[in-house]
BALOSE-690478 format. One record per atom (N, C-alpha, C): atom name; x, y, z; residue number from 1; residue in three letters. Coordinates in steps of 0.05 Angstrom, whole numbers. Layout:
BEGIN
  site      px      py      pz  pos  code
    CA       X       Y       Z  NUM   ALA
...
***
This chain:
BEGIN
  site      px      py      pz  pos  code
     N     857      56    2117    1   MET
    CA     859      54    2088    1   MET
     C     886      66    2079    1   MET
     N     899      52    2061    2   VAL
    CA     925      61    2051    2   VAL
     C     921      70    2022    2   VAL
     N     926      95    2016    3   VAL
    CA     923     105    1989    3   VAL
     C     950     108    1976    3   VAL
     N     952      99    1952    4   VAL
    CA     978      99    1938    4   VAL
     C     987     128    1934    4   VAL
     N    1013     134    1941    5   GLU
    CA    1024     161    1939    5   GLU
     C    1045     163    1917    5   GLU
     N    1053     141    1905    6   ASP
    CA    1073     141    1884    6   ASP
     C    1066     160    1862    6   ASP
     N    1084     180    1857    7   ASP
    CA    1077     200    1837    7   ASP
     C    1074     188    1809    7   ASP
     N    1089     166    1803    8   SER
    CA    1086     154    1777    8   SER
     C    1059     141    1774    8   SER
     N    1046     135    1796    9   ILE
    CA    1019     124    1795    9   ILE
     C     998     146    1794    9   ILE
     N    1003     168    1809   10   LEU
    CA     985     190    1809   10   LEU
     C     984     204    1782   10   LEU
     N    1007     205    1768   11   HIS
    CA    1008     219    1742   11   HIS
     C    1022     201    1722   11   HIS
     N    1011     178    1715   12   PRO
    CA    1024     160    1697   12   PRO
     C    1022     169    1668   12   PRO
     N    1039     159    1651   13   GLU
    CA    1038     165    1623   13   GLU
     C    1025     140    1609   13   GLU
     N    1002     144    1598   14   ILE
    CA     987     122    1584   14   ILE
     C     989     128    1555   14   ILE
     N     994     107    1539   15   GLU
    CA     996     110    1510   15   GLU
     C     969     121    1500   15   GLU
     N     971     140    1481   16   ALA
    CA     947     154    1471   16   ALA
     C     926     135    1460   16   ALA
     N     935     115    1444   17   ASP
    CA     916      97    1432   17   ASP
     C     902      80    1453   17   ASP
     N     917      71    1473   18   LEU
    CA     905      55    1494   18   LEU
     C     885      71    1510   18   LEU
     N     892      96    1516   19   LEU
    CA     874     113    1531   19   LEU
     C     848     118    1516   19   LEU
     N     851     123    1489   20   LEU
    CA     827     127    1473   20   LEU
     C     810     101    1472   20   LEU
     N     823      78    1470   21   TYR
    CA     809      53    1469   21   TYR
     C     793      48    1495   21   TYR
     N     806      52    1517   22   ILE
    CA     793      47    1543   22   ILE
     C     770      66    1548   22   ILE
     N     775      91    1543   23   GLN
    CA     754     111    1548   23   GLN
     C     730     108    1528   23   GLN
     N     735      94    1506   24   GLY
    CA     714      91    1486   24   GLY
     C     700      64    1487   24   GLY
     N     708      47    1506   25   LEU
    CA     697      20    1508   25   LEU
     C     666      22    1512   25   LEU
     N     652       7    1495   26   ASP
    CA     623       7    1497   26   ASP
     C     614     -21    1507   26   ASP
     N     606     -22    1532   27   GLU
    CA     598     -47    1544   27   GLU
     C     569     -47    1552   27   GLU
     N     558     -70    1555   28   ASN
    CA     531     -73    1564   28   ASN
     C     531     -76    1595   28   ASN
     N     517     -58    1608   29   GLN
    CA     517     -59    1637   29   GLN
     C     505     -85    1649   29   GLN
     N     489     -99    1632   30   GLU
    CA     476    -123    1642   30   GLU
     C     497    -144    1649   30   GLU
     N     521    -142    1638   31   CYS
    CA     542    -161    1644   31   CYS
     C     551    -159    1673   31   CYS
     N     544    -136    1685   32   TYR
    CA     553    -131    1713   32   TYR
     C     530    -132    1733   32   TYR
     N     506    -139    1723   33   THR
    CA     482    -137    1740   33   THR
     C     485    -151    1767   33   THR
     N     494    -175    1766   34   ARG
    CA     495    -191    1792   34   ARG
     C     515    -178    1811   34   ARG
     N     536    -165    1801   35   PHE
    CA     555    -152    1819   35   PHE
     C     543    -127    1831   35   PHE
     N     528    -113    1814   36   PHE
    CA     515     -88    1825   36   PHE
     C     493     -96    1845   36   PHE
     N     479    -118    1840   37   ASP
    CA     459    -128    1859   37   ASP
     C     473    -135    1886   37   ASP
     N     496    -147    1884   38   ALA
    CA     510    -154    1909   38   ALA
     C     518    -130    1925   38   ALA
     N     522    -107    1911   39   LEU
    CA     528     -82    1925   39   LEU
     C     503     -67    1934   39   LEU
     N     480     -80    1929   40   LEU
    CA     454     -69    1937   40   LEU
     C     448     -42    1922   40   LEU
     N     458     -41    1897   41   ILE
    CA     451     -18    1880   41   ILE
     C     423     -23    1869   41   ILE
     N     405      -5    1871   42   LYS
    CA     378      -8    1860   42   LYS
     C     379     -12    1830   42   LYS
     N     362     -29    1819   43   ARG
    CA     362     -35    1791   43   ARG
     C     359     -10    1773   43   ARG
     N     342       9    1782   44   ASP
    CA     337      32    1766   44   ASP
     C     361      52    1767   44   ASP
     N     381      46    1784   45   LEU
    CA     404      63    1786   45   LEU
     C     429      50    1774   45   LEU
     N     426      26    1763   46   HIS
    CA     449      11    1751   46   HIS
     C     463      27    1729   46   HIS
     N     447      40    1712   47   ARG
    CA     458      55    1690   47   ARG
     C     476      77    1700   47   ARG
     N     467      92    1720   48   SER
    CA     482     115    1731   48   SER
     C     507     105    1745   48   SER
     N     504      83    1760   49   PHE
    CA     527      72    1775   49   PHE
     C     549      62    1755   49   PHE
     N     540      49    1734   50   PHE
    CA     559      39    1714   50   PHE
     C     573      62    1699   50   PHE
     N     558      83    1694   51   ARG
    CA     570     107    1681   51   ARG
     C     592     118    1698   51   ARG
     N     588     120    1724   52   ASP
    CA     608     130    1742   52   ASP
     C     632     111    1744   52   ASP
     N     627      85    1743   53   LEU
    CA     649      66    1744   53   LEU
     C     667      68    1719   53   LEU
     N     654      72    1696   54   LYS
    CA     669      74    1671   54   LYS
     C     686     100    1671   54   LYS
     N     675     121    1682   55   ALA
    CA     690     146    1684   55   ALA
     C     714     142    1703   55   ALA
     N     710     127    1724   56   PHE
    CA     731     122    1743   56   PHE
     C     754     106    1730   56   PHE
     N     747      84    1716   57   ARG
    CA     768      67    1704   57   ARG
     C     782      81    1681   57   ARG
     N     770     102    1670   58   GLY
    CA     783     116    1648   58   GLY
     C     804     136    1656   58   GLY
     N     809     139    1682   59   GLN
    CA     830     156    1692   59   GLN
     C     858     143    1688   59   GLN
     N     877     158    1678   60   PRO
    CA     904     146    1675   60   PRO
     C     915     132    1700   60   PRO
     N     910     144    1723   61   ARG
    CA     919     132    1748   61   ARG
     C     908     104    1752   61   ARG
     N     882     101    1747   62   VAL
    CA     869      75    1751   62   VAL
     C     878      55    1729   62   VAL
     N     881      65    1705   63   ILE
    CA     890      48    1683   63   ILE
     C     917      36    1689   63   ILE
     N     935      53    1700   64   ALA
    CA     962      44    1707   64   ALA
     C     961      22    1729   64   ALA
     N     944      26    1748   65   LEU
    CA     941       6    1770   65   LEU
     C     931     -20    1759   65   LEU
     N     909     -19    1743   66   LEU
    CA     898     -44    1733   66   LEU
     C     917     -59    1714   66   LEU
     N     933     -43    1699   67   GLU
    CA     952     -56    1681   67   GLU
     C     972     -72    1697   67   GLU
     N     980     -63    1721   68   LYS
    CA     999     -77    1737   68   LYS
     C     987    -100    1753   68   LYS
     N     961    -101    1753   69   ALA
    CA     947    -121    1770   69   ALA
     C     953    -149    1761   69   ALA
     N     962    -153    1736   70   SER
    CA     969    -179    1726   70   SER
     C     994    -190    1739   70   SER
     N    1010    -172    1749   71   GLU
    CA    1035    -180    1763   71   GLU
     C    1031    -184    1793   71   GLU
     N    1012    -169    1804   72   ASP
    CA    1008    -170    1833   72   ASP
     C     978    -166    1838   72   ASP
     N     965    -187    1847   73   LYS
    CA     936    -185    1852   73   LYS
     C     929    -166    1875   73   LYS
     N     949    -160    1892   74   LYS
    CA     943    -142    1914   74   LYS
     C     937    -114    1905   74   LYS
     N     945    -108    1880   75   ILE
    CA     940     -81    1869   75   ILE
     C     911     -76    1866   75   ILE
     N     895     -97    1864   76   TYR
    CA     866     -93    1863   76   TYR
     C     856     -78    1888   76   TYR
     N     869     -84    1910   77   ARG
    CA     861     -70    1935   77   ARG
     C     868     -40    1933   77   ARG
     N     890     -34    1920   78   ASP
    CA     897      -6    1915   78   ASP
     C     876       8    1898   78   ASP
     N     866      -7    1878   79   VAL
    CA     844       4    1861   79   VAL
     C     820      10    1878   79   VAL
     N     813      -8    1895   80   THR
    CA     789      -4    1913   80   THR
     C     794      20    1931   80   THR
     N     818      23    1942   81   ASN
    CA     824      45    1960   81   ASN
     C     821      72    1945   81   ASN
     N     832      72    1920   82   VAL
    CA     830      97    1904   82   VAL
     C     801     103    1898   82   VAL
     N     785      82    1892   83   TYR
    CA     757      86    1886   83   TYR
     C     741      97    1910   83   TYR
     N     746      85    1933   84   LEU
    CA     730      93    1957   84   LEU
     C     737     121    1966   84   LEU
     N     760     132    1958   85   THR
    CA     767     159    1965   85   THR
     C     762     179    1942   85   THR
     N     750     169    1920   86   SER
    CA     746     186    1896   86   SER
     C     718     197    1896   86   SER
     N     714     218    1880   87   ARG
    CA     688     230    1877   87   ARG
     C     668     212    1863   87   ARG
     N     678     192    1848   88   PHE
    CA     661     174    1834   88   PHE
     C     645     155    1853   88   PHE
     N     656     151    1877   89   ALA
    CA     642     133    1896   89   ALA
     C     624     149    1914   89   ALA
     N     625     175    1913   90   HIS
    CA     611     192    1933   90   HIS
     C     581     185    1937   90   HIS
     N     565     185    1915   91   PRO
    CA     536     179    1920   91   PRO
     C     530     150    1926   91   PRO
     N     550     133    1922   92   TRP
    CA     545     104    1924   92   TRP
     C     558      91    1948   92   TRP
     N     580     103    1957   93   CYS
    CA     597      89    1977   93   CYS
     C     585      91    2005   93   CYS
     N     585      69    2019   94   ARG
    CA     574      68    2046   94   ARG
     C     591      85    2065   94   ARG
     N     577      99    2083   95   LYS
    CA     592     116    2102   95   LYS
     C     582     110    2131   95   LYS
     N     564      91    2136   96   THR
    CA     556      85    2163   96   THR
     C     557      55    2167   96   THR
     N     554      46    2192   97   PRO
    CA     558      18    2197   97   PRO
     C     537       0    2186   97   PRO
     N     545     -14    2165   98   LEU
    CA     534     -39    2156   98   LEU
     C     503     -40    2154   98   LEU
     N     495     -61    2140   99   LYS
    CA     468     -70    2138   99   LYS
     C     448     -50    2127   99   LYS
     N     457     -30    2113  100   LYS
    CA     438     -11    2101  100   LYS
     C     442     -10    2071  100   LYS
     N     460     -24    2060  101   GLY
    CA     465     -24    2032  101   GLY
     C     487      -5    2023  101   GLY
     N     499     -11    2001  102   PHE
    CA     523       3    1992  102   PHE
     C     516      32    1985  102   PHE
     N     492      38    1976  103   TRP
    CA     486      64    1964  103   TRP
     C     474      84    1984  103   TRP
     N     466      76    2008  104   ARG
    CA     451      96    2024  104   ARG
     C     461      98    2053  104   ARG
     N     481      82    2061  105   ALA
    CA     490      84    2089  105   ALA
     C     509     107    2094  105   ALA
     N     513     115    2119  106   GLU
    CA     531     137    2126  106   GLU
     C     545     130    2152  106   GLU
     N     570     138    2153  107   TRP
    CA     584     135    2179  107   TRP
     C     575     156    2198  107   TRP
     N     569     149    2223  108   GLY
    CA     560     169    2242  108   GLY
     C     556     157    2269  108   GLY
     N     558     174    2290  109   ASN
    CA     554     166    2318  109   ASN
     C     572     143    2327  109   ASN
     N     595     141    2313  110   ILE
    CA     615     121    2322  110   ILE
     C     642     136    2323  110   ILE
     N     656     133    2345  111   GLU
    CA     681     147    2348  111   GLU
     C     703     129    2356  111   GLU
     N     728     138    2353  112   GLY
    CA     751     124    2363  112   GLY
     C     757      97    2350  112   GLY
     N     767      79    2366  113   LYS
    CA     776      53    2355  113   LYS
     C     753      37    2343  113   LYS
     N     729      39    2356  114   GLN
    CA     706      24    2346  114   GLN
     C     699      33    2317  114   GLN
     N     701      60    2313  115   ARG
    CA     695      71    2287  115   ARG
     C     716      61    2267  115   ARG
     N     741      62    2274  116   ASP
    CA     762      52    2255  116   ASP
     C     759      23    2249  116   ASP
     N     752       7    2269  117   ALA
    CA     748     -22    2264  117   ALA
     C     725     -27    2246  117   ALA
     N     703     -13    2250  118   ASP
    CA     679     -17    2233  118   ASP
     C     685      -8    2204  118   ASP
     N     699      14    2202  119   ILE
    CA     706      24    2175  119   ILE
     C     723       4    2161  119   ILE
     N     743      -7    2175  120   THR
    CA     761     -27    2162  120   THR
     C     746     -52    2153  120   THR
     N     728     -61    2171  121   ARG
    CA     712     -85    2163  121   ARG
     C     694     -79    2139  121   ARG
     N     683     -55    2139  122   GLU
    CA     666     -48    2117  122   GLU
     C     681     -45    2091  122   GLU
     N     705     -34    2092  123   GLU
    CA     722     -31    2068  123   GLU
     C     730     -58    2058  123   GLU
     N     736     -76    2076  124   ASP
    CA     744    -104    2068  124   ASP
     C     720    -117    2053  124   ASP
     N     697    -114    2064  125   ARG
    CA     673    -126    2052  125   ARG
     C     668    -114    2024  125   ARG
     N     670     -87    2022  126   LEU
    CA     666     -74    1997  126   LEU
     C     687     -83    1976  126   LEU
     N     711     -86    1986  127   HIS
    CA     733     -95    1967  127   HIS
     C     726    -122    1955  127   HIS
     N     716    -140    1971  128   LYS
    CA     709    -167    1961  128   LYS
     C     687    -165    1940  128   LYS
     N     669    -146    1943  129   LEU
    CA     647    -142    1924  129   LEU
     C     656    -128    1899  129   LEU
     N     677    -111    1902  130   LEU
    CA     686     -95    1879  130   LEU
     C     707    -109    1862  130   LEU
     N     722    -127    1874  131   VAL
    CA     743    -141    1860  131   VAL
     C     733    -155    1834  131   VAL
     N     711    -169    1834  132   PRO
    CA     701    -182    1809  132   PRO
     C     696    -161    1787  132   PRO
     N     688    -137    1795  133   ILE
    CA     683    -116    1775  133   ILE
     C     710    -107    1763  133   ILE
     N     730    -103    1781  134   TRP
    CA     756     -95    1771  134   TRP
     C     768    -116    1752  134   TRP
     N     765    -141    1759  135   VAL
    CA     776    -163    1744  135   VAL
     C     764    -164    1716  135   VAL
     N     737    -162    1714  136   ILE
    CA     724    -162    1688  136   ILE
     C     731    -138    1672  136   ILE
     N     732    -115    1684  137   MET
    CA     739     -90    1670  137   MET
     C     768     -93    1659  137   MET
     N     786    -103    1675  138   ARG
    CA     814    -105    1666  138   ARG
     C     816    -123    1642  138   ARG
     N     801    -145    1642  139   SER
    CA     802    -164    1620  139   SER
     C     794    -152    1594  139   SER
     N     778    -131    1595  140   ARG
    CA     769    -118    1570  140   ARG
     C     785     -92    1563  140   ARG
     N     800     -83    1582  141   MET
    CA     815     -58    1578  141   MET
     C     842     -62    1564  141   MET
     N     853     -86    1564  142   PHE
    CA     880     -90    1553  142   PHE
     C     881    -113    1533  142   PHE
     N     869    -109    1510  143   PRO
    CA     872    -130    1489  143   PRO
     C     899    -128    1476  143   PRO
     N     904    -143    1455  144   ASP
    CA     930    -143    1442  144   ASP
     C     933    -116    1427  144   ASP
     N     958    -110    1421  145   GLU
    CA     965     -84    1409  145   GLU
     C     951     -79    1382  145   GLU
     N     949    -100    1365  146   ASP
    CA     936     -97    1339  146   ASP
     C     907     -90    1342  146   ASP
     N     893    -102    1361  147   THR
    CA     865     -96    1366  147   THR
     C     861     -67    1373  147   THR
     N     878     -57    1391  148   VAL
    CA     877     -29    1399  148   VAL
     C     881     -10    1376  148   VAL
     N     902     -15    1359  149   LYS
    CA     908       2    1337  149   LYS
     C     885       2    1316  149   LYS
     N     875     -22    1310  150   GLN
    CA     853     -24    1290  150   GLN
     C     828      -9    1300  150   GLN
     N     822     -12    1325  151   TRP
    CA     798       2    1336  151   TRP
     C     802      32    1336  151   TRP
     N     826      41    1342  152   CYS
    CA     832      70    1343  152   CYS
     C     830      83    1315  152   CYS
     N     839      68    1295  153   VAL
    CA     837      78    1267  153   VAL
     C     808      81    1260  153   VAL
     N     792      61    1265  154   GLN
    CA     763      62    1259  154   GLN
     C     749      84    1275  154   GLN
     N     757      87    1300  155   GLU
    CA     744     108    1317  155   GLU
     C     751     136    1307  155   GLU
     N     776     140    1300  156   ARG
    CA     784     166    1290  156   ARG
     C     770     173    1264  156   ARG
     N     768     153    1247  157   ASN
    CA     753     157    1221  157   ASN
     C     724     164    1227  157   ASN
     N     712     150    1246  158   ARG
    CA     684     155    1253  158   ARG
     C     681     184    1263  158   ARG
     N     699     192    1281  159   LEU
    CA     698     219    1292  159   LEU
     C     702     240    1270  159   LEU
     N     720     234    1251  160   LYS
    CA     726     252    1229  160   LYS
     C     701     255    1212  160   LYS
     N     688     233    1204  161   HIS
    CA     664     234    1188  161   HIS
     C     641     248    1202  161   HIS
     N     640     244    1228  162   LYS
    CA     619     257    1244  162   LYS
     C     623     287    1244  162   LYS
     N     648     296    1247  163   GLU
    CA     653     324    1247  163   GLU
     C     648     336    1219  163   GLU
     N     656     322    1198  164   GLU
    CA     651     331    1171  164   GLU
     C     621     334    1166  164   GLU
     N     605     315    1175  165   SER
    CA     576     316    1172  165   SER
     C     564     340    1187  165   SER
     N     575     345    1211  166   ARG
    CA     565     367    1227  166   ARG
     C     571     394    1212  166   ARG
     N     595     396    1202  167   LEU
    CA     602     421    1188  167   LEU
     C     586     424    1162  167   LEU
     N     580     402    1148  168   THR
    CA     564     403    1124  168   THR
     C     536     413    1130  168   THR
     N     524     401    1151  169   LEU
    CA     497     409    1159  169   LEU
     C     496     439    1168  169   LEU
     N     517     447    1182  170   ALA
    CA     518     475    1191  170   ALA
     C     520     494    1166  170   ALA
     N     536     486    1146  171   ALA
    CA     539     502    1122  171   ALA
     C     513     504    1107  171   ALA
     N     498     481    1104  172   LEU
    CA     473     481    1090  172   LEU
     C     452     498    1105  172   LEU
     N     452     496    1131  173   LYS
    CA     434     513    1146  173   LYS
     C     439     542    1143  173   LYS
     N     465     549    1143  174   MET
    CA     472     577    1139  174   MET
     C     465     586    1111  174   MET
     N     468     569    1091  175   HIS
    CA     461     575    1063  175   HIS
     C     431     581    1061  175   HIS
     N     415     563    1074  176   ASP
    CA     385     566    1073  176   ASP
     C     377     592    1086  176   ASP
     N     390     599    1109  177   GLU
    CA     383     623    1123  177   GLU
     C     390     648    1106  177   GLU
     N     412     646    1092  178   THR
    CA     421     669    1075  178   THR
     C     401     673    1052  178   THR
     N     391     651    1040  179   ILE
    CA     372     653    1018  179   ILE
     C     346     665    1028  179   ILE
     N     337     657    1052  180   GLN
    CA     312     667    1063  180   GLN
     C     315     697    1069  180   GLN
     N     338     706    1078  181   GLU
    CA     342     734    1084  181   GLU
     C     342     751    1058  181   GLU
     N     353     739    1037  182   GLU
    CA     356     754    1011  182   GLU
     C     330     753     995  182   GLU
     N     312     734     999  183   SER
    CA     288     731     984  183   SER
     C     268     753     991  183   SER
     N     252     763     971  184   PRO
    CA     232     784     977  184   PRO
     C     210     772     994  184   PRO
     N     199     790    1011  185   GLN
    CA     178     781    1029  185   GLN
     C     152     776    1013  185   GLN
     N     136     757    1022  186   THR
    CA     111     751    1009  186   THR
     C      89     752    1030  186   THR
     N      64     757    1020  187   ASP
    CA      42     757    1039  187   ASP
     C      32     729    1043  187   ASP
     N       9     725    1057  188   ASP
    CA      -1     699    1064  188   ASP
     C      -7     681    1041  188   ASP
     N     -15     693    1018  189   VAL
    CA     -22     677     994  189   VAL
     C       1     674     975  189   VAL
     N      25     681     983  190   GLY
    CA      48     677     967  190   GLY
     C      53     699     946  190   GLY
     N      39     722     948  191   VAL
    CA      42     744     929  191   VAL
     C      64     762     939  191   VAL
     N      83     768     922  192   THR
    CA     105     785     930  192   THR
     C      94     813     939  192   THR
     N     103     821     962  193   ALA
    CA      94     847     973  193   ALA
     C     111     869     960  193   ALA
     N      97     890     949  194   VAL
    CA     111     912     937  194   VAL
     C     103     938     951  194   VAL
     N     122     954     958  195   SER
    CA     115     979     972  195   SER
     C     107    1000     952  195   SER
     N      93    1021     962  196   ASP
    CA      83    1043     944  196   ASP
     C     106    1057     931  196   ASP
     N     129    1059     944  197   SER
    CA     152    1073     933  197   SER
     C     163    1060     908  197   SER
     N     157    1033     905  198   ASP
    CA     167    1018     882  198   ASP
     C     150    1022     857  198   ASP
     N     127    1036     858  199   ILE
    CA     109    1039     836  199   ILE
     C     110    1068     826  199   ILE
     N     115    1072     799  200   ASP
    CA     117    1099     789  200   ASP
     C      89    1108     780  200   ASP
     N      87    1133     770  201   GLU
    CA      61    1145     764  201   GLU
     C      48    1131     740  201   GLU
     N      63    1124     720  202   ASP
    CA      51    1110     696  202   ASP
     C      39    1084     704  202   ASP
     N      52    1069     722  203   ASP
    CA      41    1044     732  203   ASP
     C      15    1048     747  203   ASP
     N      14    1070     762  204   ARG
    CA     -11    1076     776  204   ARG
     C     -34    1081     757  204   ARG
     N     -29    1096     735  205   GLU
    CA     -49    1103     716  205   GLU
     C     -59    1077     701  205   GLU
     N     -39    1060     693  206   ARG
    CA     -47    1035     680  206   ARG
     C     -64    1018     698  206   ARG
     N     -56    1016     723  207   ALA
    CA     -71    1000     743  207   ALA
     C     -99    1011     746  207   ALA
     N    -102    1038     747  208   ALA
    CA    -129    1050     750  208   ALA
     C    -146    1044     726  208   ALA
     N    -134    1046     701  209   TYR
    CA    -149    1040     677  209   TYR
     C    -158    1012     676  209   TYR
     N    -141     993     683  210   VAL
    CA    -148     965     683  210   VAL
     C    -170     960     703  210   VAL
     N    -168     972     726  211   ALA
    CA    -188     967     747  211   ALA
     C    -216     978     738  211   ALA
     N    -215    1002     724  212   THR
    CA    -240    1014     714  212   THR
     C    -253     997     693  212   THR
     N    -236     986     675  213   SER
    CA    -246     969     653  213   SER
     C    -258     944     664  213   SER
     N    -245     932     684  214   VAL
    CA    -255     907     696  214   VAL
     C    -282     913     710  214   VAL
     N    -284     936     723  215   PHE
    CA    -309     943     736  215   PHE
     C    -332     947     716  215   PHE
     N    -326     960     693  216   ARG
    CA    -347     964     673  216   ARG
     C    -356     938     661  216   ARG
     N    -337     920     655  217   LEU
    CA    -344     894     644  217   LEU
     C    -362     878     664  217   LEU
     N    -354     880     689  218   ALA
    CA    -370     865     709  218   ALA
     C    -398     876     712  218   ALA
     N    -400     903     710  219   ALA
    CA    -426     916     712  219   ALA
     C    -443     908     688  219   ALA
     N    -431     908     664  220   ALA
    CA    -446     901     640  220   ALA
     C    -455     872     641  220   ALA
     N    -438     855     652  221   GLY
    CA    -446     827     654  221   GLY
     C    -469     824     673  221   GLY
     N    -469     840     695  222   ALA
    CA    -491     838     714  222   ALA
     C    -517     847     701  222   ALA
     N    -516     869     685  223   ILE
    CA    -540     879     672  223   ILE
     C    -551     859     652  223   ILE
     N    -534     847     636  224   LEU
    CA    -542     828     616  224   LEU
     C    -554     803     629  224   LEU
     N    -544     795     652  225   SER
    CA    -554     771     664  225   SER
     C    -582     775     675  225   SER
     N    -590     801     679  226   ARG
    CA    -617     806     690  226   ARG
     C    -637     814     668  226   ARG
     N    -627     817     643  227   THR
    CA    -644     825     621  227   THR
     C    -658     801     609  227   THR
     N    -685     802     604  228   PRO
    CA    -699     779     592  228   PRO
     C    -688     773     564  228   PRO
     N    -691     747     556  229   LYS
    CA    -680     739     530  229   LYS
     C    -693     753     506  229   LYS
     N    -720     757     507  230   ARG
    CA    -733     771     485  230   ARG
     C    -722     799     481  230   ARG
     N    -718     813     504  231   LYS
    CA    -708     841     502  231   LYS
     C    -679     841     491  231   LYS
     N    -664     820     499  232   LEU
    CA    -637     818     489  232   LEU
     C    -636     815     459  232   LEU
     N    -655     797     448  233   ARG
    CA    -655     793     419  233   ARG
     C    -663     819     405  233   ARG
     N    -681     834     417  234   TRP
    CA    -689     859     406  234   TRP
     C    -667     880     405  234   TRP
     N    -651     880     428  235   LEU
    CA    -628     899     430  235   LEU
     C    -607     892     409  235   LEU
     N    -603     865     405  236   ILE
    CA    -582     856     386  236   ILE
     C    -590     864     358  236   ILE
     N    -616     859     351  237   LYS
    CA    -625     866     324  237   LYS
     C    -623     896     319  237   LYS
     N    -629     911     340  238   LYS
    CA    -629     940     338  238   LYS
     C    -600     950     335  238   LYS
***
């Protein structure tokens, strides 16, 4: 395997708007289903595999390679080589001889020239399966300049509004928490709780008088309710 060593490729300068556009591309993974199936990626793992592929293509190094692929189709092989040696391919990339699927094989128990030959054949096979993915991705990564600029303006506005909404919600939450902290405590029935230290002696006396009066009225009512009507008329006349 030949890995590109050109420093301009390892650390390329990508226009900020283009980088934002590519890293923000929102695609449906179903467009790639048949290519993932050809790589023997399990259907329930397609989402994870596609997420890793998008992270891989969003690297400036890979963007620079794919951008040049229009001039030289052999650069697609460089993209494959970079992918197979990257951390993004780790859980998916085959490491043993053939016939076990892209996602679960491992290289082992093979040494020397036989091992090198098997690895080369396997990499060639994987490249043929990966090229269609690189081609489709490239076709969506480099639209015309006006499309990129318009998308970036809308995306930056969206991010700005999102941040403003987040800050507004945070301020409202802080305001509510402040009001709750400053509000007097209430008991279970919503009555404001007052401590004994907040009540002066005059208030205590008035409260005692009211309580005594209420008790006397209640007692009188109870007595009257039990008194026969004839006796009540006699008491009233008297």
